[in-house]
VMD Tcl script that builds the backbone (N, CA, C; Angstrom):
set m [mol new atoms 351]
animate dup $m
set s [atomselect $m all]
$s set {name element resname resid chain x y z} {
  {N N MET 1 A 114.788 -52.796 -26.962}
  {CA C MET 1 A 115.373 -52.508 -28.125}
  {C C MET 1 A 116.759 -53.251 -29.207}
  {N N ALA 2 A 117.142 -54.615 -27.931}
  {CA C ALA 2 A 118.114 -55.123 -28.772}
  {C C ALA 2 A 118.226 -55.873 -30.055}
  {N N ASN 3 A 117.081 -56.175 -30.323}
  {CA C ASN 3 A 116.723 -57.168 -31.012}
  {C C ASN 3 A 117.528 -56.390 -32.946}
  {N N LEU 4 A 117.721 -57.267 -33.732}
  {CA C LEU 4 A 118.699 -56.954 -34.842}
  {C C LEU 4 A 118.022 -56.070 -35.517}
  {N N GLU 5 A 116.810 -57.074 -35.792}
  {CA C GLU 5 A 115.504 -56.425 -36.830}
  {C C GLU 5 A 114.887 -55.403 -36.599}
  {N N GLN 6 A 114.733 -55.235 -35.310}
  {CA C GLN 6 A 113.886 -54.095 -34.159}
  {C C GLN 6 A 114.901 -52.915 -35.301}
  {N N TYR 7 A 115.814 -53.017 -34.710}
  {CA C TYR 7 A 117.214 -51.833 -35.002}
  {C C TYR 7 A 116.436 -51.117 -36.903}
  {N N ARG 8 A 116.596 -52.590 -37.506}
  {CA C ARG 8 A 116.835 -52.785 -39.101}
  {C C ARG 8 A 115.696 -51.405 -39.144}
  {N N GLN 9 A 114.421 -52.461 -39.004}
  {CA C GLN 9 A 112.634 -51.403 -38.939}
  {C C GLN 9 A 112.858 -49.864 -38.643}
  {N N LEU 10 A 113.369 -49.417 -37.561}
  {CA C LEU 10 A 113.089 -48.318 -36.839}
  {C C LEU 10 A 114.344 -47.419 -37.824}
  {N N ILE 11 A 115.083 -47.753 -37.929}
  {CA C ILE 11 A 116.005 -47.087 -38.505}
  {C C ILE 11 A 115.273 -46.607 -39.819}
  {N N CYS 12 A 114.919 -47.543 -40.383}
  {CA C CYS 12 A 113.791 -47.045 -42.433}
  {C C CYS 12 A 113.058 -46.533 -41.760}
  {N N SER 13 A 112.604 -46.858 -40.679}
  {CA C SER 13 A 111.359 -45.575 -40.181}
  {C C SER 13 A 111.773 -44.309 -40.503}
  {N N ILE 14 A 112.702 -44.100 -39.694}
  {CA C ILE 14 A 113.348 -42.872 -39.272}
  {C C ILE 14 A 113.252 -42.091 -40.420}
  {N N LEU 15 A 114.409 -42.735 -41.206}
  {CA C LEU 15 A 114.686 -42.016 -42.812}
  {C C LEU 15 A 114.065 -41.915 -43.411}
  {N N ILE 16 A 112.675 -42.588 -43.799}
  {CA C ILE 16 A 111.252 -42.623 -44.559}
  {C C ILE 16 A 111.059 -41.469 -44.159}
  {N N GLU 17 A 111.096 -41.122 -42.627}
  {CA C GLU 17 A 110.570 -39.749 -42.626}
  {C C GLU 17 A 110.796 -38.191 -42.815}
  {N N HIS 18 A 112.623 -38.814 -42.711}
  {CA C HIS 18 A 112.818 -37.658 -42.868}
  {C C HIS 18 A 112.614 -37.254 -44.722}
  {N N THR 19 A 112.546 -38.160 -45.487}
  {CA C THR 19 A 111.948 -37.932 -46.702}
  {C C THR 19 A 111.262 -37.443 -47.149}
  {N N LYS 20 A 110.249 -37.061 -46.419}
  {CA C LYS 20 A 108.801 -36.534 -46.262}
  {C C LYS 20 A 108.982 -34.929 -45.642}
  {N N ILE 21 A 110.440 -34.910 -45.241}
  {CA C ILE 21 A 110.440 -33.022 -45.127}
  {C C ILE 21 A 110.903 -32.092 -46.390}
  {N N PRO 22 A 110.093 -31.311 -46.698}
  {CA C PRO 22 A 111.129 -30.847 -48.243}
  {C C PRO 22 A 111.644 -30.107 -48.000}
  {N N TYR 23 A 112.476 -29.477 -48.795}
  {CA C TYR 23 A 113.218 -28.270 -49.341}
  {C C TYR 23 A 112.538 -27.000 -49.536}
  {N N SER 24 A 113.222 -25.812 -48.740}
  {CA C SER 24 A 112.948 -25.156 -49.037}
  {C C SER 24 A 112.912 -24.250 -50.498}
  {N N TYR 25 A 113.401 -24.677 -50.904}
  {CA C TYR 25 A 114.416 -23.888 -52.269}
  {C C TYR 25 A 115.080 -24.825 -53.343}
  {N N GLY 26 A 114.347 -24.717 -54.552}
  {CA C GLY 26 A 114.865 -25.649 -55.534}
  {C C GLY 26 A 114.498 -27.412 -55.509}
  {N N ASN 27 A 114.705 -27.916 -56.264}
  {CA C ASN 27 A 113.751 -29.232 -56.598}
  {C C ASN 27 A 114.901 -30.037 -56.493}
  {N N ILE 28 A 114.382 -30.334 -54.878}
  {CA C ILE 28 A 115.415 -30.963 -54.412}
  {C C ILE 28 A 114.156 -32.863 -54.194}
  {N N GLN 29 A 115.280 -33.852 -54.354}
  {CA C GLN 29 A 114.173 -35.485 -54.188}
  {C C GLN 29 A 115.185 -35.821 -52.936}
  {N N HIS 30 A 114.585 -37.058 -52.802}
  {CA C HIS 30 A 115.319 -37.431 -52.036}
  {C C HIS 30 A 114.857 -38.975 -51.877}
  {N N GLU 31 A 116.368 -39.997 -51.985}
  {CA C GLU 31 A 116.556 -41.499 -52.429}
  {C C GLU 31 A 116.883 -42.089 -50.808}
  {N N THR 32 A 115.927 -43.094 -50.443}
  {CA C THR 32 A 116.186 -43.956 -49.785}
  {C C THR 32 A 116.927 -45.093 -50.470}
  {N N ILE 33 A 117.882 -45.417 -49.413}
  {CA C ILE 33 A 118.906 -46.747 -50.244}
  {C C ILE 33 A 119.171 -47.173 -48.880}
  {N N PHE 34 A 118.303 -48.897 -48.618}
  {CA C PHE 34 A 118.309 -49.586 -47.751}
  {C C PHE 34 A 118.959 -51.164 -48.139}
  {N N ASP 35 A 120.085 -51.262 -47.601}
  {CA C ASP 35 A 120.875 -52.642 -48.041}
  {C C ASP 35 A 120.902 -53.409 -46.599}
  {N N ARG 36 A 119.772 -54.174 -46.337}
  {CA C ARG 36 A 119.707 -55.433 -45.098}
  {C C ARG 36 A 121.011 -56.244 -45.004}
  {N N GLU 37 A 120.875 -56.965 -46.546}
  {CA C GLU 37 A 121.965 -57.957 -46.050}
  {C C GLU 37 A 123.622 -57.232 -45.535}
  {N N GLN 38 A 123.692 -55.448 -45.943}
  {CA C GLN 38 A 125.255 -55.261 -45.707}
  {C C GLN 38 A 125.238 -54.771 -44.233}
  {N N ASP 39 A 123.525 -54.217 -43.620}
  {CA C ASP 39 A 123.038 -53.414 -42.992}
  {C C ASP 39 A 123.639 -52.031 -43.464}
  {N N ARG 40 A 123.420 -51.513 -44.229}
  {CA C ARG 40 A 123.824 -49.686 -44.922}
  {C C ARG 40 A 122.588 -48.907 -45.133}
  {N N TYR 41 A 122.248 -48.066 -44.256}
  {CA C TYR 41 A 120.723 -46.928 -44.348}
  {C C TYR 41 A 121.034 -46.033 -45.105}
  {N N LEU 42 A 120.715 -45.279 -46.033}
  {CA C LEU 42 A 120.932 -44.002 -46.901}
  {C C LEU 42 A 120.120 -43.421 -47.114}
  {N N VAL 43 A 119.856 -42.358 -46.984}
  {CA C VAL 43 A 118.951 -40.702 -47.796}
  {C C VAL 43 A 120.541 -40.327 -48.132}
  {N N MET 44 A 119.615 -39.988 -49.673}
  {CA C MET 44 A 120.370 -39.473 -50.778}
  {C C MET 44 A 119.457 -38.003 -50.993}
  {N N ILE 45 A 120.758 -37.378 -51.573}
  {CA C ILE 45 A 118.739 -36.527 -52.210}
  {C C ILE 45 A 120.062 -35.681 -53.023}
  {N N LEU 46 A 119.364 -35.259 -54.355}
  {CA C LEU 46 A 119.284 -35.287 -55.710}
  {C C LEU 46 A 118.311 -33.881 -56.030}
  {N N GLY 47 A 118.880 -33.424 -57.523}
  {CA C GLY 47 A 118.074 -32.818 -58.292}
  {C C GLY 47 A 118.831 -30.895 -58.358}
  {N N ARG 48 A 118.022 -30.314 -58.765}
  {CA C ARG 48 A 118.873 -28.594 -58.811}
  {C C ARG 48 A 118.190 -27.750 -58.067}
  {N N GLU 49 A 118.955 -26.587 -57.539}
  {CA C GLU 49 A 119.107 -25.855 -56.788}
  {C C GLU 49 A 119.531 -24.497 -57.692}
  {N N PRO 50 A 118.664 -23.101 -57.194}
  {CA C PRO 50 A 118.378 -21.881 -57.807}
  {C C PRO 50 A 120.011 -21.392 -57.702}
  {N N VAL 51 A 120.877 -20.830 -58.738}
  {CA C VAL 51 A 122.279 -19.670 -58.166}
  {C C VAL 51 A 122.194 -18.530 -58.733}
  {N N PRO 52 A 121.035 -17.489 -57.698}
  {CA C PRO 52 A 120.825 -16.529 -58.597}
  {C C PRO 52 A 121.401 -15.584 -58.710}
  {N N GLU 53 A 122.655 -15.430 -58.173}
  {CA C GLU 53 A 124.194 -15.203 -58.309}
  {C C GLU 53 A 124.848 -14.947 -59.333}
  {N N LEU 54 A 124.978 -16.303 -60.319}
  {CA C LEU 54 A 124.681 -16.139 -61.831}
  {C C LEU 54 A 123.571 -15.967 -62.354}
  {N N SER 55 A 122.775 -16.443 -62.533}
  {CA C SER 55 A 121.565 -15.490 -63.103}
  {C C SER 55 A 120.341 -15.852 -62.602}
  {N N PRO 56 A 119.074 -15.473 -62.908}
  {CA C PRO 56 A 118.031 -15.598 -61.921}
  {C C PRO 56 A 117.588 -16.863 -62.551}
  {N N THR 57 A 117.856 -17.508 -63.438}
  {CA C THR 57 A 117.081 -18.564 -63.787}
  {C C THR 57 A 118.446 -19.474 -64.322}
  {N N ALA 58 A 119.765 -19.325 -63.492}
  {CA C ALA 58 A 120.380 -20.573 -63.376}
  {C C ALA 58 A 120.705 -21.153 -62.833}
  {N N THR 59 A 121.043 -22.941 -62.332}
  {CA C THR 59 A 120.679 -23.666 -61.534}
  {C C THR 59 A 122.535 -24.558 -61.061}
  {N N ARG 60 A 121.758 -24.815 -60.046}
  {CA C ARG 60 A 123.620 -26.094 -59.969}
  {C C ARG 60 A 122.922 -27.544 -59.485}
  {N N ARG 61 A 123.349 -28.755 -60.159}
  {CA C ARG 61 A 122.722 -29.743 -59.706}
  {C C ARG 61 A 123.542 -29.913 -58.005}
  {N N VAL 62 A 122.163 -30.547 -57.526}
  {CA C VAL 62 A 122.834 -31.305 -55.869}
  {C C VAL 62 A 122.221 -32.667 -55.711}
  {N N HIS 63 A 123.978 -33.285 -55.343}
  {CA C HIS 63 A 124.105 -34.357 -55.197}
  {C C HIS 63 A 124.244 -35.484 -54.460}
  {N N GLY 64 A 123.769 -35.540 -53.111}
  {CA C GLY 64 A 124.924 -35.997 -51.744}
  {C C GLY 64 A 123.792 -36.737 -51.107}
  {N N CYS 65 A 124.637 -37.151 -49.769}
  {CA C CYS 65 A 124.383 -38.330 -48.522}
  {C C CYS 65 A 123.952 -37.398 -47.572}
  {N N LEU 66 A 122.321 -37.747 -47.584}
  {CA C LEU 66 A 122.019 -36.603 -46.183}
  {C C LEU 66 A 122.896 -37.723 -44.832}
  {N N ILE 67 A 121.607 -38.834 -44.976}
  {CA C ILE 67 A 122.175 -39.412 -43.746}
  {C C ILE 67 A 123.198 -40.838 -44.190}
  {N N HIS 68 A 123.609 -41.294 -43.541}
  {CA C HIS 68 A 124.155 -42.725 -43.362}
  {C C HIS 68 A 125.020 -43.402 -42.200}
  {N N ILE 69 A 123.976 -44.765 -41.873}
  {CA C ILE 69 A 123.631 -45.624 -40.793}
  {C C ILE 69 A 123.993 -46.926 -41.325}
  {N N ASP 70 A 125.054 -47.029 -40.854}
  {CA C ASP 70 A 125.152 -48.922 -40.541}
  {C C ASP 70 A 125.020 -48.963 -39.233}
  {N N ILE 71 A 124.933 -51.173 -39.684}
  {CA C ILE 71 A 124.373 -51.198 -38.078}
  {C C ILE 71 A 125.695 -52.476 -38.386}
  {N N ILE 72 A 127.059 -51.943 -37.171}
  {CA C ILE 72 A 128.134 -53.226 -37.227}
  {C C ILE 72 A 127.818 -53.681 -36.061}
  {N N ASP 73 A 127.983 -55.093 -35.657}
  {CA C ASP 73 A 128.509 -55.501 -34.748}
  {C C ASP 73 A 127.186 -55.600 -33.769}
  {N N GLY 74 A 125.815 -55.013 -34.477}
  {CA C GLY 74 A 125.146 -55.059 -33.402}
  {C C GLY 74 A 125.008 -53.250 -32.980}
  {N N LYS 75 A 125.547 -52.619 -33.184}
  {CA C LYS 75 A 125.411 -51.022 -32.770}
  {C C LYS 75 A 125.056 -51.001 -34.249}
  {N N ILE 76 A 124.504 -49.438 -33.644}
  {CA C ILE 76 A 123.767 -48.673 -35.028}
  {C C ILE 76 A 125.164 -46.936 -34.651}
  {N N TRP 77 A 126.184 -46.989 -36.354}
  {CA C TRP 77 A 126.884 -46.125 -36.711}
  {C C TRP 77 A 126.600 -45.746 -37.053}
  {N N ILE 78 A 126.217 -44.138 -36.711}
  {CA C ILE 78 A 125.907 -42.652 -37.311}
  {C C ILE 78 A 126.838 -42.510 -38.527}
  {N N GLN 79 A 127.233 -42.860 -39.703}
  {CA C GLN 79 A 128.317 -42.298 -40.430}
  {C C GLN 79 A 128.166 -40.774 -40.697}
  {N N ARG 80 A 126.774 -40.311 -41.119}
  {CA C ARG 80 A 126.815 -38.988 -41.784}
  {C C ARG 80 A 125.335 -38.714 -41.118}
  {N N ASP 81 A 125.037 -37.351 -40.399}
  {CA C ASP 81 A 123.722 -36.964 -40.026}
  {C C ASP 81 A 123.838 -35.340 -40.219}
  {N N GLY 82 A 123.381 -35.430 -41.128}
  {CA C GLY 82 A 123.076 -33.438 -42.503}
  {C C GLY 82 A 121.475 -33.664 -41.437}
  {N N THR 83 A 121.227 -33.579 -40.281}
  {CA C THR 83 A 119.355 -33.351 -40.296}
  {C C THR 83 A 119.896 -32.391 -38.886}
  {N N GLU 84 A 118.822 -31.052 -39.232}
  {CA C GLU 84 A 118.805 -30.340 -37.598}
  {C C GLU 84 A 118.970 -30.600 -36.551}
  {N N GLU 85 A 118.095 -31.686 -35.734}
  {CA C GLU 85 A 117.597 -32.051 -34.199}
  {C C GLU 85 A 119.201 -33.027 -34.273}
  {N N GLY 86 A 119.132 -34.515 -35.185}
  {CA C GLY 86 A 120.176 -35.277 -34.814}
  {C C GLY 86 A 119.397 -36.545 -34.868}
  {N N ILE 87 A 120.126 -37.793 -35.696}
  {CA C ILE 87 A 119.177 -39.316 -35.670}
  {C C ILE 87 A 119.498 -39.794 -34.330}
  {N N ALA 88 A 120.718 -39.441 -33.863}
  {CA C ALA 88 A 120.655 -40.093 -32.696}
  {C C ALA 88 A 119.762 -39.573 -31.747}
  {N N THR 89 A 119.504 -38.365 -31.470}
  {CA C THR 89 A 118.656 -38.250 -30.181}
  {C C THR 89 A 117.454 -38.683 -30.494}
  {N N GLU 90 A 117.165 -38.496 -32.322}
  {CA C GLU 90 A 115.810 -39.621 -32.309}
  {C C GLU 90 A 115.988 -41.373 -32.486}
  {N N LEU 91 A 116.463 -41.715 -32.706}
  {CA C LEU 91 A 116.993 -42.691 -31.711}
  {C C LEU 91 A 117.235 -43.073 -30.397}
  {N N VAL 92 A 117.427 -42.519 -29.765}
  {CA C VAL 92 A 117.415 -42.335 -28.015}
  {C C VAL 92 A 115.807 -42.289 -27.375}
  {N N ARG 93 A 114.958 -41.391 -28.075}
  {CA C ARG 93 A 113.540 -41.204 -27.885}
  {C C ARG 93 A 112.926 -42.489 -28.760}
  {N N ALA 94 A 113.154 -42.804 -29.583}
  {CA C ALA 94 A 112.644 -44.201 -30.035}
  {C C ALA 94 A 112.772 -45.307 -28.993}
  {N N GLY 95 A 113.684 -45.184 -28.101}
  {CA C GLY 95 A 114.078 -46.584 -26.981}
  {C C GLY 95 A 115.717 -47.282 -27.402}
  {N N VAL 96 A 115.980 -46.394 -28.153}
  {CA C VAL 96 A 117.846 -47.001 -28.379}
  {C C VAL 96 A 119.029 -46.665 -27.582}
  {N N PRO 97 A 119.500 -47.762 -26.652}
  {CA C PRO 97 A 120.364 -46.591 -25.191}
  {C C PRO 97 A 121.397 -46.446 -25.868}
  {N N LYS 98 A 122.109 -44.979 -25.358}
  {CA C LYS 98 A 123.111 -44.734 -25.725}
  {C C LYS 98 A 124.211 -45.279 -25.904}
  {N N ASP 99 A 125.353 -46.401 -25.432}
  {CA C ASP 99 A 125.699 -47.360 -25.834}
  {C C ASP 99 A 125.519 -48.418 -26.165}
  {N N ARG 100 A 124.407 -48.284 -27.442}
  {CA C ARG 100 A 124.459 -48.601 -28.673}
  {C C ARG 100 A 124.001 -48.148 -29.922}
  {N N ILE 101 A 124.753 -46.899 -29.791}
  {CA C ILE 101 A 124.509 -46.109 -30.950}
  {C C ILE 101 A 126.097 -45.068 -30.927}
  {N N VAL 102 A 126.611 -45.909 -31.825}
  {CA C VAL 102 A 127.913 -44.724 -31.941}
  {C C VAL 102 A 128.453 -43.395 -32.877}
  {N N LEU 103 A 128.484 -42.706 -33.118}
  {CA C LEU 103 A 128.610 -41.245 -33.315}
  {C C LEU 103 A 130.421 -40.727 -34.789}
  {N N GLY 104 A 129.885 -42.359 -35.510}
  {CA C GLY 104 A 131.038 -42.452 -36.500}
  {C C GLY 104 A 131.148 -41.590 -37.337}
  {N N PHE 105 A 130.796 -40.460 -37.456}
  {CA C PHE 105 A 131.256 -39.045 -38.172}
  {C C PHE 105 A 132.316 -38.221 -37.171}
  {N N ARG 106 A 132.423 -38.614 -35.926}
  {CA C ARG 106 A 133.320 -38.449 -34.777}
  {C C ARG 106 A 134.917 -39.269 -35.090}
  {N N SER 107 A 135.561 -38.242 -34.413}
  {CA C SER 107 A 137.011 -39.096 -33.772}
  {C C SER 107 A 136.835 -40.170 -32.965}
  {N N GLU 108 A 138.062 -40.841 -33.008}
  {CA C GLU 108 A 137.722 -41.417 -31.862}
  {C C GLU 108 A 137.477 -40.839 -30.471}
  {N N GLU 109 A 138.264 -39.860 -30.090}
  {CA C GLU 109 A 139.083 -39.446 -29.350}
  {C C GLU 109 A 137.875 -38.196 -28.538}
  {N N LEU 110 A 136.763 -37.708 -29.498}
  {CA C LEU 110 A 136.076 -37.459 -29.256}
  {C C LEU 110 A 134.494 -38.316 -28.970}
  {N N ARG 111 A 134.415 -39.384 -29.027}
  {CA C ARG 111 A 133.686 -40.413 -28.950}
  {C C ARG 111 A 133.838 -41.011 -27.609}
  {N N LYS 112 A 134.904 -40.903 -27.540}
  {CA C LYS 112 A 135.394 -41.527 -25.875}
  {C C LYS 112 A 134.745 -40.506 -25.209}
  {N N ASN 113 A 134.485 -39.275 -24.771}
  {CA C ASN 113 A 134.254 -37.822 -24.341}
  {C C ASN 113 A 132.494 -37.731 -24.675}
  {N N SER 114 A 131.408 -38.618 -24.768}
  {CA C SER 114 A 130.455 -38.991 -25.587}
  {C C SER 114 A 129.864 -39.439 -24.499}
  {N N GLU 115 A 128.367 -39.501 -24.251}
  {CA C GLU 115 A 127.450 -40.329 -23.496}
  {C C GLU 115 A 127.552 -41.426 -24.235}
  {N N PHE 116 A 127.905 -41.472 -25.792}
  {CA C PHE 116 A 127.404 -42.542 -26.477}
  {C C PHE 116 A 128.362 -43.382 -26.735}
  {N N ALA 117 A 128.146 -44.844 -27.310}
  {CA C ALA 117 A 129.045 -46.238 -27.638}
  {C C ALA 117 A 130.625 -45.041 -28.402}
}
mol reanalyze $m
mol bondsrecalc $m
mol representation Tube
mol addrep $m
């Protein structure tokens, strides 16, 4: 699974699958952002969610990054992972070697003690 184009396709496929998981409350949508030239891949969430403590009809805007992955020097850098199972687990299950996955959201000290790059 060392081919860069295979990594790109796999990342896009995994992120698209995450957009199919509905939120249990609110009117929250997913947007994928795939920048293949810079090798940046994101899933953004946006919409409105209820705020029952304010009033039965009150809502607040939701906008943020759920998943952010970069490919840097041939390695998959997970910059943000807001999923329950973990993107790294999904990548490993799909055949990506652990030494090709960097948990970018962790400090360098913590990364040294992990089984990932």
